Structures are given as structure tokens and as C-alpha cells.
N, CA, C, O and the ligand as a Tripos MOL2 file, in Angstrom:
@<TRIPOS>MOLECULE
protein
  245   243    62     0     0
PROTEIN
NO_CHARGES

@<TRIPOS>ATOM
      1 N           2.2840   33.9040    3.7300 N.3       1 MET1
      2 CA          1.5610   32.9780    2.7050 C.3       1 MET1
      3 C           0.2850   32.5590    3.3400 C.2       1 MET1
      4 O           0.2350   32.3270    4.5480 O.2       1 MET1
      5 N          -0.7770   32.4520    2.5390 N.am      2 ALA2
      6 CA         -2.0880   32.0350    3.0080 C.3       2 ALA2
      7 C          -2.1820   30.6070    3.1850 C.2       2 ALA2
      8 O          -1.4790   29.8500    2.5150 O.2       2 ALA2
      9 N          -2.9880   30.1970    4.0260 N.am      3 ALA3
     10 CA         -3.1330   28.7180    4.3840 C.3       3 ALA3
     11 C          -3.7310   28.1530    3.0260 C.2       3 ALA3
     12 O          -4.6440   28.7330    2.4370 O.2       3 ALA3
     13 N          -3.1440   26.9690    2.5680 N.am      4 PRO4
     14 CA         -3.7820   26.3500    1.3560 C.3       4 PRO4
     15 C          -5.1600   25.6820    1.7380 C.2       4 PRO4
     16 O          -5.5170   25.4910    2.9010 O.2       4 PRO4
     17 N          -5.8610   25.3640    0.6630 N.am      5 ASP5
     18 CA         -7.2810   24.6620    0.7990 C.3       5 ASP5
     19 C          -7.0600   23.2870    1.3920 C.2       5 ASP5
     20 O          -7.8330   22.8360    2.2360 O.2       5 ASP5
     21 N          -6.1570   22.7180    1.0160 N.am      6 TYR6
     22 CA         -5.9510   21.2220    1.4610 C.3       6 TYR6
     23 C          -4.4710   20.9180    1.4600 C.2       6 TYR6
     24 O          -3.6750   21.6190    0.8350 O.2       6 TYR6
     25 N          -4.1000   19.8150    2.2020 N.am      7 LEU7
     26 CA         -2.8100   19.1950    2.1520 C.3       7 LEU7
     27 C          -2.8250   17.8400    1.5160 C.2       7 LEU7
     28 O          -3.8310   17.1320    1.5490 O.2       7 LEU7
     29 N          -1.6930   17.4760    0.9310 N.am      8 VAL8
     30 CA         -1.7370   16.0320    0.4100 C.3       8 VAL8
     31 C          -0.8820   15.2410    1.2760 C.2       8 VAL8
     32 O           0.2220   15.6890    1.5860 O.2       8 VAL8
     33 N          -1.3010   14.0400    1.7260 N.am      9 CYS9
     34 CA         -0.5960   13.0630    2.4800 C.3       9 CYS9
     35 C           0.3850   12.3710    1.5860 C.2       9 CYS9
     36 O           0.0670   11.6900    0.6110 O.2       9 CYS9
     37 N           1.8140   12.6420    2.0700 N.am     10 LEU10
     38 CA          2.7850   11.9310    1.1740 C.3      10 LEU10
     39 C           2.9720   10.4600    1.3270 C.2      10 LEU10
     40 O           3.6490    9.8040    0.5360 O.2      10 LEU10
     41 N           2.3440    9.9430    2.3880 N.am     11 GLU11
     42 CA          2.2310    8.4880    2.4970 C.3      11 GLU11
     43 C           1.2550    7.7340    1.4300 C.2      11 GLU11
     44 O           1.5130    6.6600    0.8870 O.2      11 GLU11
     45 N           0.2020    8.4370    1.2620 N.am     12 CYS12
     46 CA         -0.7900    7.6090    0.4930 C.3      12 CYS12
     47 C          -1.4260    8.6700   -0.6850 C.2      12 CYS12
     48 O          -2.3030    8.2960   -1.4640 O.2      12 CYS12
     49 N          -0.9320    9.8620   -0.6990 N.am     13 GLU13
     50 CA         -1.3220   10.7910   -1.6930 C.3      13 GLU13
     51 C          -2.7770   11.3260   -1.6480 C.2      13 GLU13
     52 O          -3.2890   11.8890   -2.6160 O.2      13 GLU13
     53 N          -3.4030   11.1210   -0.4890 N.am     14 THR14
     54 CA         -4.8020   11.5070   -0.3500 C.3      14 THR14
     55 C          -4.8250   12.8820    0.1750 C.2      14 THR14
     56 O          -4.1470   13.1770    1.1590 O.2      14 THR14
     57 N          -5.5740   13.7420   -0.4330 N.am     15 PRO15
     58 CA         -5.7650   15.1690    0.0190 C.3      15 PRO15
     59 C          -6.4340   15.1560    1.4290 C.2      15 PRO15
     60 O          -7.2730   14.2870    1.6680 O.2      15 PRO15
     61 N          -6.1230   16.0160    2.3060 N.am     16 THR16
     62 CA         -6.8380   16.0550    3.6600 C.3      16 THR16
     63 C          -7.0990   17.5380    3.9000 C.2      16 THR16
     64 O          -6.2740   18.3880    3.5660 O.2      16 THR16
     65 N          -8.3560   17.8620    4.5330 N.am     17 TYR17
     66 CA         -8.7310   19.0740    4.7650 C.3      17 TYR17
     67 C          -8.5730   19.2830    6.1910 C.2      17 TYR17
     68 O          -8.8310   20.4020    6.6350 O.2      17 TYR17
     69 N          -8.1230   18.2150    7.0900 N.am     18 THR18
     70 CA         -7.8620   18.2110    8.5000 C.3      18 THR18
     71 C          -6.6360   18.5160    8.7710 C.2      18 THR18
     72 O          -5.8030   17.6150    8.8670 O.2      18 THR18
     73 N          -6.2920   19.8330    8.9460 N.am     19 PHE19
     74 CA         -4.9570   20.3820    9.1940 C.3      19 PHE19
     75 C          -5.0960   21.6910   10.0610 C.2      19 PHE19
     76 O          -6.1630   22.2870   10.2140 O.2      19 PHE19
     77 N          -3.9730   22.0390   10.5710 N.am     20 GLU20
     78 CA         -3.8270   23.3320   11.2700 C.3      20 GLU20
     79 C          -2.5280   23.8860   10.6020 C.2      20 GLU20
     80 O          -1.4570   23.2850   10.5160 O.2      20 GLU20
     81 N          -2.8340   25.2240   10.1160 N.am     21 TRP21
     82 CA         -1.7300   25.9410    9.4210 C.3      21 TRP21
     83 C          -1.5010   27.2460   10.1670 C.2      21 TRP21
     84 O          -2.4020   28.0160   10.5010 O.2      21 TRP21
     85 N          -0.0650   27.4330   10.4170 N.am     22 ARG22
     86 CA          0.1960   28.6810   11.2290 C.3      22 ARG22
     87 C           1.4230   29.2410   10.6270 C.2      22 ARG22
     88 O           2.3480   28.4470   10.4560 O.2      22 ARG22
     89 N           1.5890   30.4550   10.2810 N.am     23 GLU23
     90 CA          2.7370   31.1880    9.8660 C.3      23 GLU23
     91 C           3.4200   30.6170    8.7810 C.2      23 GLU23
     92 O           4.6480   30.5280    8.8100 O.2      23 GLU23
     93 N           2.7170   30.1940    7.7650 N.am     24 GLY24
     94 CA          3.4110   29.6040    6.6110 C.3      24 GLY24
     95 C           3.7700   28.1630    6.6380 C.2      24 GLY24
     96 O           4.3780   27.6680    5.6890 O.2      24 GLY24
     97 N           3.4050   27.4220    7.7410 N.am     25 ARG25
     98 CA          3.8320   26.1210    7.8290 C.3      25 ARG25
     99 C           2.6880   25.2420    8.4970 C.2      25 ARG25
    100 O           1.7320   25.7420    9.0910 O.2      25 ARG25
    101 N           2.8950   23.8470    8.3290 N.am     26 ILE26
    102 CA          1.9660   23.0220    8.7710 C.3      26 ILE26
    103 C           2.1900   22.6870   10.3220 C.2      26 ILE26
    104 O           3.2920   22.2730   10.6800 O.2      26 ILE26
    105 N           1.2500   22.8460   11.1550 N.am     27 VAL27
    106 CA          1.3970   22.7250   12.5680 C.3      27 VAL27
    107 C           0.9970   21.2680   12.8640 C.2      27 VAL27
    108 O           1.7300   20.4690   13.4460 O.2      27 VAL27
    109 N          -0.2720   20.9980   12.3940 N.am     28 GLU28
    110 CA         -0.8380   19.6460   12.7000 C.3      28 GLU28
    111 C          -1.5220   19.1320   11.3680 C.2      28 GLU28
    112 O          -2.0350   19.9560   10.6110 O.2      28 GLU28
    113 N          -1.5360   17.8030   11.0770 N.am     29 ALA29
    114 CA         -2.3510   17.3500   10.0030 C.3      29 ALA29
    115 C          -2.6640   15.9110   10.2790 C.2      29 ALA29
    116 O          -1.8380   15.1920   10.8410 O.2      29 ALA29
    117 N          -3.8250   15.4780    9.9010 N.am     30 LEU30
    118 CA         -4.2680   14.1560    9.9100 C.3      30 LEU30
    119 C          -4.7150   13.6150    8.6660 C.2      30 LEU30
    120 O          -5.6120   14.1950    8.0540 O.2      30 LEU30
    121 N          -4.1340   12.4510    8.1700 N.am     31 CYS31
    122 CA         -4.8920   11.7840    6.9880 C.3      31 CYS31
    123 C          -5.7470   10.6470    7.3900 C.2      31 CYS31
    124 O          -5.3660    9.6950    8.0720 O.2      31 CYS31
    125 N          -7.0540   10.8430    6.8620 N.am     32 MET32
    126 CA         -8.1660   10.0270    7.2550 C.3      32 MET32
    127 C          -8.0570    8.6780    6.5400 C.2      32 MET32
    128 O          -8.7140    7.7090    6.9190 O.2      32 MET32
    129 N          -7.2030    8.6280    5.4820 N.am     33 ALA33
    130 CA         -7.1460    7.4420    4.7150 C.3      33 ALA33
    131 C          -6.0360    6.4790    5.3180 C.2      33 ALA33
    132 O          -6.2180    5.2620    5.2870 O.2      33 ALA33
    133 N          -4.9210    7.0090    5.8500 N.am     34 CYS34
    134 CA         -3.9390    5.9730    6.3860 C.3      34 CYS34
    135 C          -3.5920    6.3950    7.7660 C.2      34 CYS34
    136 O          -2.6990    5.7790    8.3470 O.2      34 CYS34
    137 N          -4.1980    7.3740    8.3510 N.am     35 GLY35
    138 CA         -3.8480    7.6510    9.7160 C.3      35 GLY35
    139 C          -2.5320    8.4580   10.0250 C.2      35 GLY35
    140 O          -2.1610    8.6800   11.1770 O.2      35 GLY35
    141 N          -1.8930    8.8560    8.9640 N.am     36 ASN36
    142 CA         -0.6890    9.6180    9.1280 C.3      36 ASN36
    143 C          -1.0200   10.9330    9.9530 C.2      36 ASN36
    144 O          -2.0390   11.5700    9.6890 O.2      36 ASN36
    145 N          -0.2100   11.3030   10.8830 N.am     37 ASP37
    146 CA         -0.4750   12.5260   11.5030 C.3      37 ASP37
    147 C           0.8110   13.2290   11.8410 C.2      37 ASP37
    148 O           0.9100   14.0090   12.7880 O.2      37 ASP37
    149 N           1.9470   12.8670   10.8960 N.am     38 ASP38
    150 CA          3.1630   13.6020   10.9600 C.3      38 ASP38
    151 C           3.1570   14.7550   10.0290 C.2      38 ASP38
    152 O           3.1030   14.6010    8.8090 O.2      38 ASP38
    153 N           3.2150   15.9810   10.6450 N.am     39 PRO39
    154 CA          3.1020   17.2010    9.8990 C.3      39 PRO39
    155 C           4.1760   17.1810    8.6400 C.2      39 PRO39
    156 O           3.8730   17.7400    7.5870 O.2      39 PRO39
    157 N           5.3200   16.5760    8.7860 N.am     40 SER40
    158 CA          6.3350   16.6500    7.9280 C.3      40 SER40
    159 C           6.1010   15.7560    6.7110 C.2      40 SER40
    160 O           6.8160   15.7910    5.7100 O.2      40 SER40
    161 N           5.0560   14.9590    6.8680 N.am     41 ALA41
    162 CA          4.7350   13.8580    5.8370 C.3      41 ALA41
    163 C           3.5540   14.3710    5.1000 C.2      41 ALA41
    164 O           2.7870   13.5810    4.5490 O.2      41 ALA41
    165 N           3.3570   15.7330    5.0570 N.am     42 PHE42
    166 CA          2.1340   16.2380    4.1550 C.3      42 PHE42
    167 C           2.7880   17.3320    3.4480 C.2      42 PHE42
    168 O           3.7980   17.8910    3.8740 O.2      42 PHE42
    169 N           2.1450   17.6510    2.2690 N.am     43 ALA43
    170 CA          2.6890   18.6860    1.4340 C.3      43 ALA43
    171 C           1.6030   19.5300    0.9120 C.2      43 ALA43
    172 O           0.4550   19.0890    0.8740 O.2      43 ALA43
    173 N           1.8990   20.7400    0.5000 N.am     44 THR44
    174 CA          0.6790   21.7240    0.0350 C.3      44 THR44
    175 C           0.6640   21.4170   -1.4950 C.2      44 THR44
    176 O           1.4970   20.6480   -1.9750 O.2      44 THR44
    177 N          -0.2560   22.0020   -2.2300 N.am     45 GLU45
    178 CA         -0.3950   21.8440   -3.6620 C.3      45 GLU45
    179 C           0.9180   22.4080   -4.1780 C.2      45 GLU45
    180 O           1.5220   21.7410   -5.0190 O.2      45 GLU45
    181 N           1.3930   23.4890   -3.7930 N.am     46 ASP46
    182 CA          2.4730   24.2490   -4.3280 C.3      46 ASP46
    183 C           3.7160   23.3500   -4.1600 C.2      46 ASP46
    184 O           4.4870   23.2570   -5.1150 O.2      46 ASP46
    185 N           3.9660   22.6860   -3.0230 N.am     47 ASP47
    186 CA          4.9830   21.6610   -2.7370 C.3      47 ASP47
    187 C           5.0620   20.6570   -3.7150 C.2      47 ASP47
    188 O           6.1360   20.3370   -4.2250 O.2      47 ASP47
    189 N           3.7660   20.0360   -4.0660 N.am     48 LEU48
    190 CA          3.7360   18.8860   -4.9340 C.3      48 LEU48
    191 C           4.0590   19.4820   -6.2710 C.2      48 LEU48
    192 O           4.7630   18.7700   -6.9870 O.2      48 LEU48
    193 N           3.7020   20.5970   -6.7350 N.am     49 GLU49
    194 CA          4.1010   21.0330   -8.0800 C.3      49 GLU49
    195 C           5.4960   21.1990   -8.2510 C.2      49 GLU49
    196 O           6.0580   20.9360   -9.3140 O.2      49 GLU49
    197 N           6.1540   21.6820   -7.1110 N.am     50 GLU50
    198 CA          7.6710   21.7790   -7.1790 C.3      50 GLU50
    199 C           8.2860   20.3770   -7.3550 C.2      50 GLU50
    200 O           9.2070   20.1520   -8.1400 O.2      50 GLU50
    201 N           7.6960   19.4350   -6.5540 N.am     51 MET51
    202 CA          8.2940   18.1310   -6.5460 C.3      51 MET51
    203 C           8.1040   17.4520   -8.0550 C.2      51 MET51
    204 O           9.0340   16.8410   -8.5820 O.2      51 MET51
    205 N           6.8890   17.6060   -8.6610 N.am     52 ALA52
    206 CA          6.6640   17.1370  -10.0770 C.3      52 ALA52
    207 C           7.4700   17.7580  -10.8920 C.2      52 ALA52
    208 O           7.9380   17.0730  -11.8020 O.2      52 ALA52
    209 N           7.8170   19.0340  -10.8220 N.am     53 LEU53
    210 CA          8.7730   19.6470  -11.7620 C.3      53 LEU53
    211 C          10.1940   18.9990  -11.5430 C.2      53 LEU53
    212 O          10.8650   18.7010  -12.5310 O.2      53 LEU53
    213 N          10.6210   18.7970  -10.3880 N.am     54 ARG54
    214 CA         11.8890   18.2050  -10.0940 C.3      54 ARG54
    215 C          11.9490   16.8330  -10.7030 C.2      54 ARG54
    216 O          12.9330   16.4330  -11.3250 O.2      54 ARG54
    217 N          10.7420   16.0490  -10.4800 N.am     55 ASP55
    218 CA         10.8440   14.7700  -11.0150 C.3      55 ASP55
    219 C          10.7820   14.5540  -12.6040 C.2      55 ASP55
    220 O          11.2150   13.5360  -13.1450 O.2      55 ASP55
    221 N          10.2450   15.5340  -13.2290 N.am     56 SER56
    222 CA         10.2320   15.5780  -14.6470 C.3      56 SER56
    223 C          11.4500   15.8710  -15.1710 C.2      56 SER56
    224 O          11.8250   15.3380  -16.2160 O.2      56 SER56
    225 N          12.2170   16.7750  -14.4830 N.am     57 GLU57
    226 CA         13.5170   17.1670  -14.8530 C.3      57 GLU57
    227 C          14.5270   15.9800  -14.9020 C.2      57 GLU57
    228 O          15.4100   15.8850  -15.7540 O.2      57 GLU57
    229 N          14.2940   15.0460  -13.8560 N.am     58 ARG58
    230 CA         15.1480   13.9190  -13.6390 C.3      58 ARG58
    231 C          14.8700   12.9530  -14.8810 C.2      58 ARG58
    232 O          15.7550   12.4110  -15.5430 O.2      58 ARG58
    233 N          13.5070   12.8290  -15.0850 N.am     59 GLU59
    234 CA         13.1920   11.9010  -16.0960 C.3      59 GLU59
    235 C          13.7190   12.2730  -17.5220 C.2      59 GLU59
    236 O          14.0450   11.3940  -18.3190 O.2      59 GLU59
    237 N          13.7790   13.4160  -17.7730 N.am     60 ASP60
    238 CA         14.4300   13.9080  -19.0250 C.3      60 ASP60
    239 C          15.7650   13.6390  -19.2770 C.2      60 ASP60
    240 O          16.1580   13.5770  -20.4420 O.2      60 ASP60
    241 N          16.5690   13.4590  -18.2710 N.am     61 SER61
    242 CA         17.9870   13.2230  -18.3030 C.3      61 SER61
    243 C          18.3970   11.7320  -18.6410 C.2      61 SER61
    244 O          19.5850   11.4160  -18.6950 O.2      61 SER61
    245 ZN         -2.2720    9.1640    4.0500 Zn       62 ZN62
@<TRIPOS>BOND
     1     1     2 1
     2     2     3 1
     3     3     4 2
     4     3     5 am
     5     5     6 1
     6     6     7 1
     7     7     8 2
     8     7     9 am
     9     9    10 1
    10    10    11 1
    11    11    12 2
    12    11    13 am
    13    13    14 1
    14    14    15 1
    15    15    16 2
    16    15    17 am
    17    17    18 1
    18    18    19 1
    19    19    20 2
    20    19    21 am
    21    21    22 1
    22    22    23 1
    23    23    24 2
    24    23    25 am
    25    25    26 1
    26    26    27 1
    27    27    28 2
    28    27    29 am
    29    29    30 1
    30    30    31 1
    31    31    32 2
    32    31    33 am
    33    33    34 1
    34    34    35 1
    35    35    36 2
    36    35    37 am
    37    37    38 1
    38    38    39 1
    39    39    40 2
    40    39    41 am
    41    41    42 1
    42    42    43 1
    43    43    44 2
    44    43    45 am
    45    45    46 1
    46    46    47 1
    47    47    48 2
    48    47    49 am
    49    49    50 1
    50    50    51 1
    51    51    52 2
    52    51    53 am
    53    53    54 1
    54    54    55 1
    55    55    56 2
    56    55    57 am
    57    57    58 1
    58    58    59 1
    59    59    60 2
    60    59    61 am
    61    61    62 1
    62    62    63 1
    63    63    64 2
    64    63    65 am
    65    65    66 1
    66    66    67 1
    67    67    68 2
    68    67    69 am
    69    69    70 1
    70    70    71 1
    71    71    72 2
    72    71    73 am
    73    73    74 1
    74    74    75 1
    75    75    76 2
    76    75    77 am
    77    77    78 1
    78    78    79 1
    79    79    80 2
    80    79    81 am
    81    81    82 1
    82    82    83 1
    83    83    84 2
    84    83    85 am
    85    85    86 1
    86    86    87 1
    87    87    88 2
    88    87    89 am
    89    89    90 1
    90    90    91 1
    91    91    92 2
    92    91    93 am
    93    93    94 1
    94    94    95 1
    95    95    96 2
    96    95    97 am
    97    97    98 1
    98    98    99 1
    99    99   100 2
   100    99   101 am
   101   101   102 1
   102   102   103 1
   103   103   104 2
   104   103   105 am
   105   105   106 1
   106   106   107 1
   107   107   108 2
   108   107   109 am
   109   109   110 1
   110   110   111 1
   111   111   112 2
   112   111   113 am
   113   113   114 1
   114   114   115 1
   115   115   116 2
   116   115   117 am
   117   117   118 1
   118   118   119 1
   119   119   120 2
   120   119   121 am
   121   121   122 1
   122   122   123 1
   123   123   124 2
   124   123   125 am
   125   125   126 1
   126   126   127 1
   127   127   128 2
   128   127   129 am
   129   129   130 1
   130   130   131 1
   131   131   132 2
   132   131   133 am
   133   133   134 1
   134   134   135 1
   135   135   136 2
   136   135   137 am
   137   137   138 1
   138   138   139 1
   139   139   140 2
   140   139   141 am
   141   141   142 1
   142   142   143 1
   143   143   144 2
   144   143   145 am
   145   145   146 1
   146   146   147 1
   147   147   148 2
   148   147   149 am
   149   149   150 1
   150   150   151 1
   151   151   152 2
   152   151   153 am
   153   153   154 1
   154   154   155 1
   155   155   156 2
   156   155   157 am
   157   157   158 1
   158   158   159 1
   159   159   160 2
   160   159   161 am
   161   161   162 1
   162   162   163 1
   163   163   164 2
   164   163   165 am
   165   165   166 1
   166   166   167 1
   167   167   168 2
   168   167   169 am
   169   169   170 1
   170   170   171 1
   171   171   172 2
   172   171   173 am
   173   173   174 1
   174   174   175 1
   175   175   176 2
   176   175   177 am
   177   177   178 1
   178   178   179 1
   179   179   180 2
   180   179   181 am
   181   181   182 1
   182   182   183 1
   183   183   184 2
   184   183   185 am
   185   185   186 1
   186   186   187 1
   187   187   188 2
   188   187   189 am
   189   189   190 1
   190   190   191 1
   191   191   192 2
   192   191   193 am
   193   193   194 1
   194   194   195 1
   195   195   196 2
   196   195   197 am
   197   197   198 1
   198   198   199 1
   199   199   200 2
   200   199   201 am
   201   201   202 1
   202   202   203 1
   203   203   204 2
   204   203   205 am
   205   205   206 1
   206   206   207 1
   207   207   208 2
   208   207   209 am
   209   209   210 1
   210   210   211 1
   211   211   212 2
   212   211   213 am
   213   213   214 1
   214   214   215 1
   215   215   216 2
   216   215   217 am
   217   217   218 1
   218   218   219 1
   219   219   220 2
   220   219   221 am
   221   221   222 1
   222   222   223 1
   223   223   224 2
   224   223   225 am
   225   225   226 1
   226   226   227 1
   227   227   228 2
   228   227   229 am
   229   229   230 1
   230   230   231 1
   231   231   232 2
   232   231   233 am
   233   233   234 1
   234   234   235 1
   235   235   236 2
   236   235   237 am
   237   237   238 1
   238   238   239 1
   239   239   240 2
   240   239   241 am
   241   241   242 1
   242   242   243 1
   243   243   244 2
@<TRIPOS>SUBSTRUCTURE
     1 MET1         2 RESIDUE 1 A MET
     2 ALA2         6 RESIDUE 1 A ALA
     3 ALA3        10 RESIDUE 1 A ALA
     4 PRO4        14 RESIDUE 1 A PRO
     5 ASP5        18 RESIDUE 1 A ASP
     6 TYR6        22 RESIDUE 1 A TYR
     7 LEU7        26 RESIDUE 1 A LEU
     8 VAL8        30 RESIDUE 1 A VAL
     9 CYS9        34 RESIDUE 1 A CYS
    10 LEU10       38 RESIDUE 1 A LEU
    11 GLU11       42 RESIDUE 1 A GLU
    12 CYS12       46 RESIDUE 1 A CYS
    13 GLU13       50 RESIDUE 1 A GLU
    14 THR14       54 RESIDUE 1 A THR
    15 PRO15       58 RESIDUE 1 A PRO
    16 THR16       62 RESIDUE 1 A THR
    17 TYR17       66 RESIDUE 1 A TYR
    18 THR18       70 RESIDUE 1 A THR
    19 PHE19       74 RESIDUE 1 A PHE
    20 GLU20       78 RESIDUE 1 A GLU
    21 TRP21       82 RESIDUE 1 A TRP
    22 ARG22       86 RESIDUE 1 A ARG
    23 GLU23       90 RESIDUE 1 A GLU
    24 GLY24       94 RESIDUE 1 A GLY
    25 ARG25       98 RESIDUE 1 A ARG
    26 ILE26      102 RESIDUE 1 A ILE
    27 VAL27      106 RESIDUE 1 A VAL
    28 GLU28      110 RESIDUE 1 A GLU
    29 ALA29      114 RESIDUE 1 A ALA
    30 LEU30      118 RESIDUE 1 A LEU
    31 CYS31      122 RESIDUE 1 A CYS
    32 MET32      126 RESIDUE 1 A MET
    33 ALA33      130 RESIDUE 1 A ALA
    34 CYS34      134 RESIDUE 1 A CYS
    35 GLY35      138 RESIDUE 1 A GLY
    36 ASN36      142 RESIDUE 1 A ASN
    37 ASP37      146 RESIDUE 1 A ASP
    38 ASP38      150 RESIDUE 1 A ASP
    39 PRO39      154 RESIDUE 1 A PRO
    40 SER40      158 RESIDUE 1 A SER
    41 ALA41      162 RESIDUE 1 A ALA
    42 PHE42      166 RESIDUE 1 A PHE
    43 ALA43      170 RESIDUE 1 A ALA
    44 THR44      174 RESIDUE 1 A THR
    45 GLU45      178 RESIDUE 1 A GLU
    46 ASP46      182 RESIDUE 1 A ASP
    47 ASP47      186 RESIDUE 1 A ASP
    48 LEU48      190 RESIDUE 1 A LEU
    49 GLU49      194 RESIDUE 1 A GLU
    50 GLU50      198 RESIDUE 1 A GLU
    51 MET51      202 RESIDUE 1 A MET
    52 ALA52      206 RESIDUE 1 A ALA
    53 LEU53      210 RESIDUE 1 A LEU
    54 ARG54      214 RESIDUE 1 A ARG
    55 ASP55      218 RESIDUE 1 A ASP
    56 SER56      222 RESIDUE 1 A SER
    57 GLU57      226 RESIDUE 1 A GLU
    58 ARG58      230 RESIDUE 1 A ARG
    59 GLU59      234 RESIDUE 1 A GLU
    60 ASP60      238 RESIDUE 1 A ASP
    61 SER61      242 RESIDUE 1 A SER
    62 ZN62       245 GROUP 0 **** ****
């Protein structure tokens, strides 16, 4: 999987371009808006789309 253009901070939903990507996963990331630097608290664009799909499914029921 190629590196994404940006990641989105799950704490404040701000996109960040300050991250290190290796072998399909986030190694390091930093959110300039809230200071979050926990790699597990960031998502790729694809991850967010999946989450949005899951959310909309929940709302339908
Ligand atoms: Zn943030």
C-alpha cells in the first residue's frame, strides 16, 4: 500500500502532512493543531471512509 497524502487526527479531525509511513502503517505522526503524536490516534483517508460507512449503517437502523 502506498503512503497516503495525509493523515487525519482522530482527536481534532485536522489533516496533517507531518507523518512517517512505513510498510503500510503509520510509524510516527504529529498533529499541529492539538499536539497529538500518538500514531494510533490518526487515520488515513481510506480508514475514515470505512468509519463513515460504518457510522451511516448504524444510523440507518
Ligand atoms: Zn489533532
